[in-house]
DRENDONU-490926 format. One record per residue (C-alpha): residue in three letters; x, z, y. Coordinates in pm, whole numbers, padded with zeros to 5 digits, always signed. Example, Ala and Ser with C-alpha at 12.3 -4.5 7.8 and 13.67 -1.06 7.14 Angstrom:
2
ALA+01230+00780-00450;SER+01367+00714-00106;
% end
This chain:
760
MET+08216+09723-04928;ASN+07885+09508-04962;SER+07967+09493-05380;ILE+07983+09895-05329;GLU+07666+09905-05127;LYS+07483+09708-05380;ALA+07582+09908-05673;ILE+07515+10216-05532;SER+07164+10069-05409;ASN+07073+09935-05741;LEU+07184+10280-05880;ASN+06967+10462-05597;GLN+06611+10236-05739;ASN+06703+10265-06123;ILE+06755+10636-06162;ASP+06449+10836-06102;ASP+06478+11072-06360;TRP+06400+11335-06065;LYS+06014+11234-05980;GLN+05956+11359-06338;TYR+06051+11703-06278;THR+05860+11705-05959;PRO+05624+12013-05982;ILE+05264+11953-05967;PRO+04952+12170-05867;PHE+04775+12326-06078;ASP+04462+12157-06061;GLU+04639+11838-06119;PHE+04770+11983-06461;LEU+04441+12062-06506;ASN+04328+11694-06484;LEU+04604+11636-06784;LEU+04480+11883-06954;ALA+04147+11771-06961;ALA+04233+11424-07059;ASN+04508+11502-07340;PRO+04436+11878-07430;THR+04647+11832-07792;ARG+04955+11713-07595;MET+04940+11985-07316;ILE+04855+12312-07541;ARG+05152+12300-07778;ASN+05372+12587-07852;VAL+05737+12522-07979;PHE+05636+12511-08361;GLN+05387+12237-08267;VAL+05611+11991-08073;PHE+05843+12062-08349;HIS+05636+11947-08596;ASP+05537+11631-08368;MET+05849+11561-08325;VAL+05932+11521-08689;LYS+05631+11367-08769;GLY+05704+11090-08507;TYR+06030+10982-08630;ILE+05924+11049-09013;GLU+05700+10785-09087;GLU+05393+10814-09304;GLY+05513+10897-09665;ILE+05471+10649-09925;ASP+05337+10784-10295;GLU+05424+10537-10546;TYR+05110+10640-10777;PRO+04832+10690-10521;ASP+04566+10651-10795;ASP+04712+10932-11041;PRO+04540+11201-11080;GLU+04754+11397-11169;SER+04975+11335-10812;ILE+05100+11662-10638;HIS+05203+11429-10332;TYR+05571+11436-10362;VAL+05643+11120-10191;TYR+05899+10898-10019;TYR+05945+10985-09658;ASP+06180+10768-09447;CYS+06411+10978-09255;ARG+06642+10753-09106;ARG+06500+10768-08754;LEU+06552+11136-08754;PHE+06870+11196-08940;ILE+07040+10865-08931;GLU+06990+10640-08634;GLY+07145+10716-08311;THR+07334+10976-08413;ASP+07763+11001-08420;HIS+07723+11161-08787;PRO+07409+11073-09024;PHE+07260+11289-09256;PHE+07088+11176-09569;ALA+06813+11376-09669;ASP+06698+11347-10022;ARG+06356+11347-10153;LEU+06327+11688-10255;PHE+06473+11839-09930;ALA+06249+11576-09714;ASN+05950+11699-09871;ARG+06049+12071-09808;LEU+06089+11988-09439;VAL+05760+11799-09428;ASN+05601+12080-09582;LEU+05770+12374-09378;VAL+05655+12202-09026;ASP+05264+12106-09154;ALA+05216+12491-09188;TRP+05359+12527-08867;LYS+05132+12264-08720;ARG+04805+12411-08894;GLY+04947+12796-08702;ALA+05083+12906-09016;GLN+05388+13046-08842;GLN+05500+13381-08830;ASN+05761+13623-08672;LYS+06031+13470-08904;ILE+06375+13326-08882;TYR+06425+13028-09068;ILE+06699+12987-09262;PHE+06873+12645-09425;GLU+07078+12754-09706;GLY+07330+12581-09862;PRO+07643+12567-10012;PRO+08000+12419-09861;GLY+07997+12049-09791;SER+07612+12014-09803;GLY+07587+11863-09432;LYS+07413+12187-09322;SER+07569+12182-08958;THR+07491+11783-08929;PHE+07154+11827-09047;LEU+07081+12115-08769;ASN+07260+11912-08515;ASN+07097+11612-08558;LEU+06767+11771-08564;LEU+06827+11958-08234;MET+06967+11661-08078;LYS+06648+11475-08143;PHE+06433+11753-08060;GLU+06605+11784-07727;GLN+06524+11421-07682;PHE+06176+11431-07754;ALA+06094+11718-07574;ASN+06226+11496-07260;THR+06025+11225-07315;GLU+05607+11195-07177;GLU+05492+11195-07543;GLY+05695+11575-07623;MET+05663+11688-07293;ARG+05544+12051-07226;TYR+05458+12192-06864;GLU+05567+12580-06744;VAL+05517+12761-06505;VAL+05649+12762-06128;TRP+05518+12989-05847;ARG+05531+12797-05554;LEU+05480+13058-05223;ASP+05368+13003-04917;ARG+05535+13194-04659;ARG+05285+13063-04411;ILE+05031+13259-04612;LEU+05216+13526-04753;SER+05423+13608-04399;SER+05314+13742-04070;HIS+05711+13799-03982;ARG+05759+13634-03638;LYS+06089+13387-03667;GLN+06300+13702-03495;ASP+06185+13933-03806;ALA+06302+13644-04030;SER+06650+13577-03809;GLN+06683+13969-03900;PHE+06606+13963-04258;LEU+06861+13663-04331;ASP+07124+13856-04122;LYS+07064+14137-04370;LEU+07117+13861-04616;SER+07455+13732-04433;THR+07688+13995-04678;LEU+07521+13886-05017;LEU+07566+13497-04897;ASP+07890+13558-04834;ALA+07923+13634-05217;TYR+07848+13327-05289;GLU+08120+13188-05088;LEU+07870+13040-04829;SER+08046+12868-04521;HIS+07908+13007-04146;GLU+07741+12622-04157;GLU+07560+12688-04449;ILE+07459+13087-04366;MET+07272+12916-04046;GLY+07159+12648-04236;ALA+06974+12880-04446;LYS+06862+13078-04174;ASN+06750+12762-03956;THR+06545+12620-04280;LEU+06369+12971-04355;ILE+06297+12989-03956;GLU+06195+12664-03869;GLY+06110+12442-04199;GLY+06076+12664-04502;ASP+05709+12673-04570;TYR+05733+12791-04955;ILE+05972+12913-05201;ASP+05993+12840-05538;ILE+06004+13130-05833;PRO+06054+12921-06186;CYS+05942+13116-06489;PRO+06228+13227-06676;SER+06047+13259-06977;HIS+05910+12901-06952;ASP+05567+13022-07009;ASN+05275+12730-07019;PRO+05066+12780-06688;LEU+04760+12847-06887;LEU+04910+13184-06984;ILE+04832+13272-06619;ILE+04453+13257-06632;PRO+04378+13634-06742;LYS+04354+13649-07128;ASP+04023+13786-07106;HIS+03858+13513-06912;ARG+04066+13230-07123;ARG+03828+13144-07337;SER+03558+13103-07059;PHE+03752+12895-06846;LEU+03807+12688-07108;ASP+03450+12633-07224;ASP+03431+12521-06887;LEU+03687+12308-06826;PHE+03613+12070-07148;ARG+03310+11869-07296;ASN+03127+11982-07610;ASP+03334+11785-07870;GLU+03570+11776-08142;ILE+03859+11870-07937;LYS+03714+12147-07759;TRP+03531+12271-08132;ARG+03917+12255-08237;LEU+04053+12427-07977;PHE+03852+12749-08005;THR+03799+12723-08426;GLU+04145+12633-08555;LYS+04422+12876-08567;GLU+04653+12596-08446;PHE+04545+12707-08095;GLU+04483+13069-08200;TRP+04834+13127-07951;VAL+04632+13025-07654;PHE+04384+13302-07629;ARG+04635+13583-07738;THR+04968+13532-07554;ASN+05014+13703-07260;PRO+05219+13569-06977;CYS+05609+13681-06897;THR+05645+14018-06714;ILE+05752+13822-06378;CYS+05439+13601-06442;SER+05226+13887-06469;SER+05365+14103-06192;LEU+05363+13779-05940;TYR+05004+13728-06064;GLN+04920+14088-05958;ALA+05072+14113-05639;LEU+04967+13787-05470;LEU+04573+13927-05613;HIS+04629+14238-05451;ARG+04772+14049-05139;LEU+04520+13725-05153;LYS+04188+13915-05280;SER+04119+13577-05450;PRO+04226+13409-05785;ALA+04151+13099-05640;GLU+04393+13160-05349;VAL+04625+13290-05586;PHE+04638+12957-05864;ARG+04681+12737-05488;MET+05064+12908-05567;VAL+05043+12839-05923;TYR+05271+12504-05992;ALA+05334+12310-06291;ARG+05648+12084-06366;PRO+05800+11944-06691;TYR+06004+12215-06964;HIS+06329+12037-06955;CYS+06570+12106-07253;ASN+06895+12092-07218;ARG+07115+12262-07492;ARG+07424+12224-07299;MET+07289+12453-07036;GLY+07112+12667-07282;GLU+06796+12554-07139;GLY+06513+12510-07440;VAL+06758+12441-07716;SER+07083+12730-07725;VAL+07320+12723-08020;PHE+07574+13001-08129;ASN+07865+12947-08323;PRO+07994+13216-08500;GLY+08336+13254-08278;ASP+08121+13245-07951;ARG+08182+13627-07793;PRO+07810+13811-07710;LEU+07795+13816-07321;LYS+07866+14149-07167;GLN+07601+14133-06927;ASN+07278+14011-07150;ILE+07022+14096-06884;LEU+07014+13814-06572;THR+06831+13787-06249;ASN+06884+13630-05882;GLU+06979+13830-05615;LEU+06872+13606-05324;LEU+06554+13511-05516;GLN+06467+13872-05564;GLU+06517+13951-05178;ARG+06315+13638-05027;THR+06012+13762-05272;ASN+06056+14076-05177;ALA+06024+13977-04798;LEU+05757+13755-04875;LEU+05551+14019-05061;ARG+05651+14346-04861;ASP+05738+14548-05162;SER+06035+14566-05367;ASN+05889+14693-05640;ALA+05615+14433-05702;VAL+05817+14151-05869;LYS+06121+14225-06050;TYR+06319+13889-06137;LEU+06461+14020-06429;PHE+06508+13816-06769;SER+06736+13829-07080;THR+06933+13539-07186;TYR+06648+13527-07466;ALA+06395+13403-07224;LYS+06603+13084-07148;THR+06500+12955-07503;ASN+06163+13092-07496;ASN+05902+12874-07629;GLY+06247+12683-07764;ILE+06499+12673-08013;TYR+06777+12949-08089;ALA+06988+12850-08355;LEU+07248+13005-08534;MET+07584+12780-08693;ASP+07639+13007-08998;ILE+07583+13395-09052;LYS+07932+13512-09024;GLY+08146+13675-08718;HIS+07924+13706-08412;ASN+07657+13534-08551;THR+07599+13798-08799;GLU+07522+14054-08516;ARG+07319+13823-08334;LEU+07120+13773-08657;ILE+07086+14182-08668;GLU+06974+14197-08272;LEU+06709+13923-08363;HIS+06572+14141-08661;ASN+06391+14362-08388;ILE+06284+14103-08137;VAL+06138+13928-08451;SER+05937+14195-08546;GLU+05771+14263-08222;GLY+05800+13965-08029;VAL+05948+14143-07747;HIS+06278+14239-07593;LYS+06334+14534-07363;VAL+06507+14401-07030;GLU+06569+14777-06839;ASP+06207+14896-06837;LEU+06059+14547-06870;GLU+05915+14440-07217;GLU+05978+14031-07228;ASN+05777+13848-07435;VAL+06040+13594-07719;ASN+05818+13361-07917;SER+06087+13107-07995;LEU+06188+12921-08295;PHE+06468+13084-08500;LEU+06695+12891-08691;ALA+07020+12961-08882;LEU+07230+12844-09115;MET+07376+12998-09414;ASN+07604+12976-09700;PRO+07527+13127-09998;GLU+07839+13362-10007;ASP+07777+13489-09668;LYS+07400+13665-09799;LYS+07616+13934-09845;ASN+07637+14013-09474;ILE+07309+14074-09450;GLU+07150+14214-09771;ASN+07155+14561-09692;ILE+06909+14574-09476;GLN+06590+14567-09641;SER+06345+14473-09392;PHE+06485+14175-09322;SER+06338+14047-09632;ASP+06005+13953-09493;ARG+06123+13816-09129;LEU+06376+13575-09328;GLU+06245+13236-09534;TYR+06498+13038-09686;ILE+06474+12656-09710;LYS+06720+12480-09941;ILE+06965+12221-09848;PRO+07154+12162-10183;TYR+07387+11870-10245;VAL+07214+11587-10304;LEU+06961+11557-10620;ASP+06812+11239-10525;LEU+06995+10954-10693;ASN+06903+10700-10414;THR+07019+10930-10135;GLU+07338+10942-10272;VAL+07357+10584-10278;GLU+07265+10539-09950;ILE+07547+10758-09838;TYR+07852+10530-10011;ARG+07695+10219-09876;ASN+07703+10383-09516;ILE+08036+10511-09541;PHE+08203+10248-09748;GLY+07943+09956-09602;LYS+07664+09770-09775;GLN+07958+09487-09906;ILE+08035+09740-10212;ASP+07716+09629-10416;LEU+07913+09253-10432;ASN+08145+09436-10606;LEU+07991+09636-10875;LEU+07712+09472-11119;PRO+07384+09575-11075;ARG+07298+09955-11197;VAL+07664+10083-11206;LEU+07643+10216-10858;HIS+07384+10414-10930;ASN+07552+10523-11257;PHE+07798+10648-11066;ALA+07546+10860-10851;ARG+07389+10951-11176;VAL+07693+11079-11310;ILE+07754+11289-10979;ILE+07448+11431-10930;SER+07430+11532-11321;SER+07713+11814-11224;ARG+07432+11970-11011;LEU+07187+11990-11203;ASN+07115+12295-11439;ILE+07244+12185-11832;ARG+06930+12311-11927;SER+06578+12295-11823;GLU+06287+12467-11948;ALA+06011+12267-11732;MET+06137+11965-11909;LEU+06155+12100-12246;GLU+05828+12240-12220;TRP+05714+11901-12154;ILE+05947+11654-12377;GLU+05950+11922-12679;ASP+06166+11686-12909;PRO+06443+11468-12676;GLN+06576+11302-12951;LYS+06271+11042-12947;TYR+06416+10909-12644;SER+06763+10867-12713;LEU+06817+10503-12653;TYR+06768+10606-12263;CYS+06815+10975-12206;ASP+07052+11212-12293;GLU+06994+11511-12483;ASN+06936+11754-12179;LEU+06680+11519-12035;GLN+06861+11495-11692;LEU+06871+11128-11709;LEU+06474+11173-11690;LYS+06476+11459-11460;MET+06703+11226-11193;GLU+06397+10982-11216;ILE+06142+11224-11153;TYR+06334+11374-10859;SER+06340+11053-10644;GLY+05979+10960-10748;HIS+05991+10727-11034;ILE+05855+10781-11358;PRO+06010+10598-11623;PRO+05808+10315-11850;TRP+05969+10365-12142;LEU+05781+10728-12166;LEU+05552+10709-12403;GLU+05157+10730-12345;GLU+05130+11083-12535;ASP+05382+11213-12275;ARG+05310+11026-11955;LYS+04951+11166-12003;ARG+05154+11526-12032;LEU+05274+11512-11696;THR+05024+11695-11552;ALA+05057+11809-11168;LYS+05125+12158-11286;ARG+05371+12041-11524;ARG+05547+11809-11257;ARG+05573+12125-11001;ARG+05738+12298-11234;ILE+06006+12053-11260;ILE+06027+12018-10859;ALA+06018+12370-10831;GLU+06398+12393-11043;SER+06535+12181-10770;GLU+06541+12538-10577;ALA+06795+12632-10811;GLU+07004+12353-10860;GLY+07241+12168-10655;GLY+07451+12480-10532;GLN+07751+12379-10768;GLY+07920+12030-10893;PHE+08062+11772-10714;SER+08025+11835-10337;GLY+07920+11545-10093;ARG+08297+11551-09974;ASP+08398+11583-10340;ALA+08192+11265-10395;ILE+08287+11071-10128;LYS+08676+11087-10208;ILE+08586+11041-10604;PHE+08380+10717-10515;ASN+08673+10622-10270;ASP+08941+10625-10497;PHE+08734+10498-10788;TYR+08624+10188-10543;SER+08962+10112-10399;THR+09120+10134-10760;TYR+08898+09867-10903;ALA+08738+09660-10670;ARG+08875+09280-10675;LYS+08751+08991-10553;ASP+08776+08815-10896;ARG+08629+09037-11118;MET+08269+09313-11117;ILE+08332+09646-11151;THR+08133+09715-11479;MET+08038+10034-11648;ALA+08283+09987-11930;ILE+08559+10060-11620;LEU+08325+10308-11488;ASP+08353+10512-11818;ASN+08690+10458-11831;PHE+08733+10593-11491;PHE+08622+10920-11582;THR+08706+10974-11929;LYS+09090+10871-11940;VAL+09168+10805-11542;HIS+09044+11120-11435;PRO+08976+11346-11743;GLU+09008+11671-11492;LEU+08624+11517-11334;ASN+08477+11505-11653;VAL+08543+11899-11740;GLN+08210+11885-11449;ILE+08036+11635-11609;PRO+07773+11793-11930;ALA+07899+11681-12275;GLY+07770+11344-12377;PHE+07568+11266-12051;LEU+07819+10971-12037;ASP+07753+10821-12359;SER+07410+10853-12285;LEU+07443+10695-11980;LEU+07621+10414-12121;ARG+07399+10375-12404;MET+07074+10350-12145;TYR+07279+10103-11934;ASN+07298+09854-12248;TYR+06969+09927-12349;THR+06866+09841-11982;ILE+07094+09536-11930;LEU+06953+09391-12302;GLN+06612+09399-12171;GLU+06708+09245-11849;VAL+06879+08953-12033;LYS+06585+08940-12291;GLU+06312+08906-12017;SER+06506+08637-11791;LEU+06570+08446-12152;TYR+06221+08443-12241;TYR+06001+08140-12187;TYR+05682+08213-12110;ASN+05346+08045-12344;GLU+05105+08206-12133;GLU+04816+07940-12294;LYS+04902+08024-12669;ILE+04939+08396-12616;SER+04602+08404-12433;ARG+04408+08214-12731;ASP+04615+08422-12987;ILE+04486+08763-12828;GLN+04095+08628-12737;ASN+04064+08468-13116;TYR+04210+08805-13264;LEU+03929+09024-13061;PHE+03648+08795-13191;ALA+03788+08749-13564;VAL+03834+09163-13629;ASN+03435+09190-13608;PHE+03389+08989-13898;GLU+03433+09008-14283;MET+03741+08872-14459;ASP+03749+08512-14599;THR+03448+08387-14361;VAL+03519+08077-14142;LYS+03395+08095-13735;ASN+03412+07918-13438;CYS+03537+08162-13142;THR+03306+08217-12893;TYR+03607+08276-12651;THR+03810+07961-12694;GLY+03620+07740-12897;ASP+03913+07785-13193;LYS+03778+07739-13556;LEU+03927+08059-13703;GLU+03988+08050-14104;ILE+03944+08454-14083;ASN+04168+08604-14374;GLU+04505+08826-14389;GLY+04720+08539-14312;PHE+04531+08495-13973;PHE+04558+08816-13904;GLU+04955+08910-14034;GLY+05051+08561-13793;ILE+04937+08776-13482;GLU+04991+09115-13562;HIS+05352+09040-13598;TRP+05350+08998-13229;LEU+05123+09295-13170;LEU+05328+09513-13349;GLY+05666+09418-13448;GLU+05831+09419-13779;LYS+05819+09567-14069;VAL+05511+09811-13994;GLU+05337+10016-14260;ARG+05035+09852-14436;ASP+04856+10181-14314;ARG+04921+10152-13956;VAL+04854+09779-13940;LEU+04500+09849-14097;ALA+04435+10132-13841;PHE+04533+09910-13551;ARG+04306+09666-13676;LYS+04005+09950-13647;ALA+04106+10099-13356;THR+04103+09737-13185;GLN+03766+09675-13326;LYS+03632+10009-13220;GLU+03744+09965-12874;TYR+03611+09607-12895;THR+03253+09712-12930;ALA+03223+10036-12788;SER+03364+09972-12471;THR+03500+09600-12431;LEU+03215+09438-12466;THR+02883+09664-12383;GLN+03061+09789-12084;GLU+03270+09473-11944;ILE+03202+09107-12103;MET+02816+09194-12105;PHE+02863+09283-11705;GLY+03032+08941-11632;LYS+03368+09053-11645;PRO+03603+08745-11852;MET+03738+08844-12173;ASN+04112+08803-12029;GLU+04053+09029-11762;THR+03962+09337-11996;LYS+04111+09617-11996;LEU+04181+09552-12384;TYR+04314+09220-12358;GLN+04570+09319-12098;ALA+04672+09593-12348;LEU+04712+09345-12619;HIS+04880+09093-12383;ASP+05152+09341-12285;ARG+05201+09419-12653;TYR+05216+09066-12752;VAL+05499+08982-12438;HIS+05710+09279-12497;ASN+05763+09189-12910;LEU+05814+08812-12760;LYS+06102+08948-12560;ALA+06239+09138-12802;LYS+06300+08881-13009;ALA+06410+08616-12750;LEU+06770+08627-12770;ASP+06793+08599-13149;PRO+06819+08220-13179;PHE+07093+08217-12927;LEU+07336+08460-13085;ALA+07493+08298-13357;ASN+07536+07969-13104;GLU+07900+08032-12976;ASN+07838+07725-12773;PHE+07576+07917-12607;ARG+07874+08206-12513;ARG+08085+07910-12383;ALA+07836+07766-12217;ILE+07774+08073-11989;LYS+08126+08190-11918;ASP+08145+07759-11776;PHE+07833+07813-11599;ASP+07891+07686-11244;ARG+08177+07498-11315;GLU+08299+07138-11392;GLU+08342+07204-11760;PHE+07943+07325-11769;LYS+07870+06972-11769;THR+08008+06890-12093;TYR+07717+07099-12289;ASP+07402+06921-12410;LYS+07086+06935-12231;LYS+06881+07190-12405;ILE+07180+07460-12376;ARG+07246+07410-12019;ASN+06883+07446-11961;ASP+06856+07778-12148;VAL+07187+07886-11943;SER+07035+07796-11613;PHE+06695+07948-11657;LEU+06846+08230-11809;ILE+07138+08285-11483;LYS+06833+08191-11221;ASN+06631+08446-11354;LEU+06880+08698-11351;CYS+06967+08653-10994;SER+06586+08633-10881;LYS+06434+08933-11099;PHE+06717+09160-11119;ARG+06910+09077-10823;TYR+07291+08957-10987;THR+07491+08735-10839;LYS+07604+08414-11043;HIS+07898+08556-11107;GLY+07751+08950-11204;ALA+07479+08750-11423;ARG+07719+08549-11584;GLU+07927+08869-11652;VAL+07671+09089-11797;CYS+07555+08788-12014;ILE+07889+08792-12169;TYR+07898+09189-12244;VAL+07568+09177-12355;ILE+07688+08914-12624;ASP+08048+09064-12719;ASN+07911+09425-12779;ASP+07650+09272-13000;LEU+07382+09472-12808;ALA+07079+09273-12931;ARG+07170+09375-13299;GLN+07281+09734-13151;PHE+06928+09851-13063;THR+06756+09654-13326;
% end
């Protein structure tokens, strides 16, 4: 028994949730309001905004200095949709930006009387999204950070009732029949009598519509009341001027609270006495009880009786106020989610009827309960499959009351990859060569995109010039834009043409994509088949295996992939890994590169066949065609036409004199920190890397040494080859996240497929 008592005692000490929901007097509420007005004055839209922004960290803009930025940023949604959930939802970059933009508009007070419908095809995760969102809202709304207060009327019978004890006893005797209906025992009935007669000093009447206590203040007097309450500071200025707080001054209290206020004022003849009976308690959300959050599935039948009351509370109120008509404690089920969330899972079945019924409520913001008008200021959310639009398309008046937010299949390849890692474990990366997993995601996403993109073709008029890195439909480039990445292989002229207007047009096309192709469920099933078939401890999954899977093993899947896409993807992959190998094999001789560039910039200012000492390096230069050719070979590459070489030399000299010398060097900037120097340095290094692999291609020992790397046989090769191979493998692992085994395989792939000559 001691252990039981100890366990119960500890439980009694640790459970203190009840303290949080204890009503506080109106003046204490005003103290909290004065201390933190922006938290205490919030409707459901503003709390929803704070919840979303509280769970989602500040967005990351990879190009903050880009003058053509459209603030299309990366939002980390893991805390909102993944952490602490039974079924995670992965919001791609496109949807995350839509959601944040929507709640930002709500925060600014742009919310209207609308029903917000999240529309997406089957398998896009709509139900998972909404369930996780509502769960996090319920959790947030019941914390101190998300807490709002609602009205509780505490009617003091010592003030209101002049009944003597026997009058109260007679009153309760009349209620015996009613109490019997609740199947109370004789002892419970007598206990209720004694409580009222001897110990019941007050009765609590909660506002069924969860009104903010501020709304009890008559609307005509709220502005002057708040003017007296707050100091003249920024908060007060925002409260009186910003649309975000407009609801405070224009919203009426519910009919029950209004009638109670009027009845008490008539009885007590003093507003101050009335407000002493106004209490506030936290608005507690409970989805299972339908308080603050209520969700309906298509199969949930409508209630036979939509009007609710509390007959016992009504009788006690009538007895205290001595007027059976002063306050009618009637309300509908909509009151339970007033200033909360009312959600419909799929617009079909009984939910079609509920949506149609909501139309009248949304239009006016009120709902008729017998002869009373009930305020309804809820956040209405719904889910819809595209094919279910036919259920409401004939109702013309709906058009301006519905706002659709797309939840398509994932179009951001990084998010698609995260889905695979979450379901199959992060260890899948160990079985695939780098980039292969992302390329699998690209194949899946290609089926979800429209083949022709007017916005992309208006930007890139000749896609053929990017045939090394992209498909003819520019889908690979579009995927990069959707993931927030601007590829470095874009020509400078096209990079400049990517204006904010063009970028918005490209992003806007996502509204019409993601409704076809492989669904989320399909993609998981396909990847499971792919991974379980080819994952082996002794070999990595390569792009050749990926290509074979879609073209030969499962040709039926290839039907949904745009023609030529897999060939373009393989070509882009080959080009990319070739650059990685060259980058990893390249030895930087930074001193020689720096001296060559500085000597070149000095020499372009002098006539041919002259001898000068370079101001920057101190080298004695014989300025002739041979000198220029030796450096321009690395700046421009091989086989460049003579006219282009001379034009480049002239343009370099012009920029040096007009900008570098007069605007940078003369103001103390070192030559090797100027913009022109950096541009030539990048050119020089790029062309050096392009030739990095050439000396090794004809050396068969180099290929064999790569295969034997990290084995005992590797020690038999001469020191130079060992150093070169070790340097290559080390850089691939450190710079591009290869394992040693993966780095070895990708090097063999590059050599055996002769990629260096293929992309000459």
